[in-house]
N, C-alpha and C positions, 0 to 999 in steps of 0.2 A: 472779091475780097478773099484774102487768104487766112485760113484758121489753123493755128498751130496747136497740136495736142501734146501736153506735157504729162508724162507718167511718173508716179512716185518712185523714189529710190528703192531698189530691190525688186521691181517688176519690169519685165521687158515688154516691148511692143508686141502686138498680136503677131503670131507666127514665130516668135522668138523661143528661147529656152523655157523649160517648165518653171513654174513659180517656185521660189525658195521659201524657207521658213521665216516667219517673223519672230522677233525676240519675245520670250515669255516673261512673266513677272519674276520667275525664278532666275532667268538669265540676267535680268536687270539688277536683282538684289544680291546675287552671289558672284564670287570671282569666276572668271571664265575658264580657269585652268582646273584640272582634276575631275575625276568621274563623279557623277551624281545622278539621282533619279529625277526626271523632269517630264512634264507634259508639254508637247510642242503643238502649236496651232498652225495649220497649213491653210493659208487664205485662198482656198479655191473660190471662184465666184459663186458656186452653189454648194449646198449641204456641207458646211464646215463641221469638223468632228475632232475629238480628242483621242490621242493614241499614246501608248507607252513606248518610251525608248529604253534601251538596255539599262538595267539597274536593279538593286535589291531594296525591298521594302517590307515592313511588317504588315501583315494583312488582317490578323484577327487575334484578339486576346482570348485564350481558351480558359485560363485559370488566373485569378478568381473571376467569377461572374455570378449574376443573380444575387443570392444571399448566402452568407456563411455565419456560423456561430462564433462568438467570442472565444478565443483560445484554440480554435481549430488549426492544426498544422496544414499549411498549404505550400505547394511548390508552384510559384507563378510560371505560366507557360504561354508562349506566343508562337504564332505561325508566321514564318518568314519565307518569302518567295523571291527568286531571281527571274524577273520578267524579260531579261535580255535574251536575244536569239543565239549569240555565239561567243559571249565573253564570260568567263568565270569571274566571280566577284568575291573579294575578301573584305569582310566587315566585322565589327564588334556590335553586339546587341545589348542595349541597356533597358532596365525595367525599374520603375518607381511606383510606389503607392503613396498617395498624399490625401490629407483630410480636406475639409471644406475651406480651411484657412491656408491651404497650400503648404502645410507643414509636412515634410517628407517623413513617412513612417518606415519606409523600406526602400533600399536601393541595392541593386546588384547588376553585374554585367558579365558577359561571357568572354572567353578568349576569342581570338579571331576565328571567324566562321567562313569556310570556303564553299560557296554554292555554285554548282554547275548550272549553266544556262537552262532556263525552262523548268527548274526543279523547285521543290518546296521542302522546308525542314521545320521541325518543331523544336523550339529552344526551351529548356526547362532550367529554372534558376534555383538558388538555395532556398531552403525551407523558411517560410514566414509563418509565425503564429499570429492569427488574426487578433488585432487589437483595435482600439478606437470604437466609436459608436456611429450609428446612422450611415450616411452615404460617404463612400471613399472613391477615389479615382485611381485607376491603374493605367499607366502610360508606358509604352514601349517605343523605342526608336533605334536607328542604326547610325554608326559612324564608319566612315571609310578608313581602311587601314593606312592609306598613304595621306590622309587629310583629316586627322583626328579633331581638328578644331570645329569643323562644320558638320552639323547633324543633317541627316536626310529625312526620309519620310517618317512620320509619327502616327501612332494609332492609340486611342484612349477608350476606356470603358468604365462605367460607373457600376458599383456593387454595394450591397448593404451588409453591415456587420450587426448581428443581434447580440447584445451584451448579456452574459450570464454572470451573476454576482455570487456564486457559491464559492466559499473559501474554507480551507482547512486551517484552523487557527493555531492549534498546538497538538503535539503528540503527548499523551498522558502515560501510556504503557506500551512497550517495556521501557525501563530506564536505559540510559546510554551505556551503563556497565551492568552486566548481569552475571549471575552465578550459574555454572553448568548444572543442568538437570532441573532447574526451576521452571515451572510451568506458568506462563503468562497468558492473559487474555488481552491482546492489543486493543487499545482504544484511543480515541482522539476527540477533539472538540471541533465541530463544524458550525459555520454561520451562513446565513443568507442575507446579504447586504442589498439585495435587489428589491424590486417593487412588486414581484409576483412570486407565487409559490413555485417551488422547484422540486422535482423528483429526480434523484440521481443515484448512480451506482458508486459505492465507496469500496475500494479494493485495498487491502492491507497486504504488503509484500515484505518478507524478510528472507533474503536469499532465495532459495527455490520454493519456500513456503509461501502460500497466499490464501487469503480468505476474503470473500466479497459479500456485500449485503446491499439492499435497496433502502434509501433514505428519502423521506418526504419532509420538507421544511418550509414553513410559512415565511413570508418576507419579514425581515427584522428580527428573526428568532435564531437562537443558537441551541445546540444540544450536544451531549456526549454520546458517541457511537462506539459500541463494543463489537469487536470482530466475532462472528458466529463460532469460530473455532479457536482452540488454544494452540499456543506455540511453546515448545520445550526448547530452552536455550541449550545450544551445543557449543563446544569450545571453538574459539576463533573470532575473527572480525566479521562483521556483517553490515550490509546496507539496508536501512529500514525506510520503505517508501509507502506513502498513502496517496492514492489517486482518486479524484472525483471525476466522474464521467456522466454527462447528461445525454439524452437522446438527440442525435443530430439529424440532418437531412437524409431522406431515403433510408431511415432506420440505422444509419451508422452512428456509433457513439462519438462524442466529442469530449476530449479531456479538457476540463475547465480549471483545474487546479491540482498541483502536486506538491507535496512536502517530503523532504528527504533528509535523513540524518545517518551518521555512521555510529556503530555500536561495537562493543567488545564483550565477549564472554570469557572471563578471565580465569576460570578455574576448571580443571579437567576432572576433579573428584568432588562429589557432593554427598551430603548426608541428609537424612530425613527421619524425624522421630516416629517410632512405631509403637512403643509401649513404655510406660503406661500412657494412655490417652483417654479422653472422655471423663468417665467417672469410675472410680474403684472404691470398694468398701474395705473396712478395717480387717476383715477376715480373709481377704484375697491375698494369695501369694503371687506377687508380680515378678515377671522376668523383664527388667528394663532392656530395651532393644532399639536399635536404629538400623535403617536401611542405608547401605553404602553403595554408590555407583561410580564406576571408573569409566568416564567417557573418552579417555585417551586411548592410544594404541599400544601402550607398554605397561608392564606390571608395575605396581606401586607398593612399596613397603610402608605401611600405615600404622599410626598409633591413635587409639581412641580413648578419650577421657569423658566421663559423664558424672555430673553432680545433680542432686535433687534437693531443693530447699523447701521447707514447710513455711506456713505463715509466720511472719516475724523474721524471715531471712535466716532461720536456723537450718544448718546443714544436717540432713537426715539420711543422705546416701551419697556414696562416692565409689567409683570403680573405673577400671581401665582395661584395655585389651590391645594386643599387637597382632597384626596379621598382614598378609600380602594379597592384594587383589589384582588379578590379571586384567589386561586391557579389554575394555568392553564388559567387564564383570559387573554383576549386580547381586548383592547378597544382604541378608539380615544378620547382624551381629548381636547376639544375646550376651548379657552380662550377669552378674551375681543376683539370684532371686532375693526378694525382700518383701516385707509387709509394712504398711504405713499405719501408724497409730494416731497421728495428729489429724484432726478434721480440718477441712477447708481447702483452699486453692494452693497447689504445689507448683513449683517452677522447675522444669527439667532443662538442663543446659549441657550440650554435648559439643566437644571440639575434636576436629580431625587434623592430625599432623602427619608429616613424614616421620619415619621412625627415629630420626635423630632429635625429634621434639623441638626443632628450631623454626620450622616453616609451617605456619598455619594455613591449611588448605580450605577448610569449610567449617561452618558453625551452624548448629540447629538449636532453637529455643522454642519450647512449647509449654503449655500449662495443662493441668488436669485437676479434678476434684476428688477428695477423699471424703466418703460419707459413711455413716454408721451402717453396719451389716444388717440385712433383713432378718428379723427374729432375734433370739437371745444370743448374746455373746457367749463364747465358750463352746463346749461340745454341742453338736447338733446331729440329728439323724441324716445320714447321707441319702440323697434322692435315689429312687429306683431307676430313673431314666432321665434323659434330657428333657427340659421344659423351657418354654419361652412364653411370657405373658406381658401384656401392656395394659395401662389403665386408660380410661376414657379421656382424661385431661391431656394426654399426650406427653407426659413428662416421665412417669415412673415406668421403668422396665425391669422385670425380674426374670431370672433364668436359673436353671439348675443343671449341674454337671455331675453325673454319677461316678465317673472315674477321672483321674488326672489326664489331661490331654490338651491339645491345641483347640482354641475356640476363637472364632471370628464373629464379631457382632458389629453391625453397621446400620445406619439410618439411610434409607433410599428414598429418592423422589418418585413420583408416580410414573415417570418415564424410565425408571431403572437406574438413574444416575446416582452414584454414591454421594451423599451429602455430608455425613459424619461417620468416621470410623471410631466406634466406642471401645473396641477391644480387638486385638489381633496378636495372639501369642499363647504360650502355655498357661493353663488354668488348673488350679487344684480342684478336687471334688468338693462339692458343697452347693449351697444356695446363695444367690447374689441378687443385689438390687442396685440399679443404676438410675440416675436422673439425667435426662437430656435437657440441656439449657436452651435448646432451639438454635444453636449456632452451628455453622458448617466447619470444615477442617481449617478454613482460613480465618475463623473467628467472626464471620459475618452472620447476622441473624437471618434465619430462613423465614420465608413468608408463611402466612396462614394457609392451611390446606391439608390434604391427605398425604401422609407419608407411610413408609413401611419399615419395620425392623426385621432384619434377616440375621439368623443365627446359623453358623456352619460349624459343625464339630465332626469328628470321625464317625461316619455312618449315619449322620443326622443333619437335616436341613429343615428349618422352619421359618415362616414369615408371618408376622402379625401387623395388623393395621394400626397406625398411630395418627390421631387427628390433632393438629395444632390449631388452637383457637385463640 
């Protein structure tokens, strides 16, 4: 009996040529023309194995991976290799990030990448600020330059996004338009919309100026945060930014929110009331004065007008002065001396113009109190020396001046900071009594505690304790 052996197509009889490759799944599903990465199965009778043929493929996603914080800036990065032995490959690499519902949150691609055989390259994409919650999927794949329709190898990796719900709600100070020379304490309102307490760093930035502080906020709470340092407005335009940063992985900070506005400092010349301030008595001869500062770079011819009105809006004082202030100059301009006879709160109003009196540059308005003089009205015995006294209640301040001269009287906080300037200017000889109403230079009430009154006169300095209860 004769037996015929029939061999499958593609295999030769024993002793014939070496076995050839069988078609792979990739060969069956994709067109046969054009380069691509594929795994070819060689059907040896024993120990079958997979091996790479020439081609480019993404091998590993380097960024993002593990866990990242919400708002963290990341540059997605993937490692790409050319596993071919002798052919340079030109490909474009794509990168996407998608959520659990396959909604794409990020997509970017590179220009054509030319890889030498047997080499590896790291591809970095445009910055992505981590958004979303929980688990996300990063995917990278390559397209061939001469066949952009068909994708080749793909690599994916999952990572976690930890959501941070700290938000800067609004900017409260400084305003969008400021006056030159005015000192502001920047502040803003922040909120924690999350479900856990957050401690974060808040940084205020205005041009080159910056100030930072640490803030702790319980979930569901808001608070107003004031910068630790003051900012003096200078002429020009500025960008005002507030940034919130929480502690990130490995001690690195993660910016979770930023708010940014533009502002303008519109005036280069500013004025500030110097005298009279605080409380003056009816026997005191006062020299009304203002401080004028030129923040510009050129001299300014200026005209100053000042009026003071007593209770009932009656005009009790008016004077003016003309002068030229060089660029960068800062000086005190004194006007005609006077005494005030009407008791109660007086309002001082000062306007600064250019010398043709048509352009208003700056305005200052402040109030002061006129009180009865200590002791009998009329003639009094001049003191033999300087004196400074305070009462236990923390309101009445009395001092004596033996000869006419400049006297500076101020209320200081326990850390040496000036709270209220009561007097700063020429003073006639005599005895005086002042009442501090507990307010600072901005009109805000000072808190309870220990304060100090400091008096400075030619050849004399004294400090007395003042207890505000």
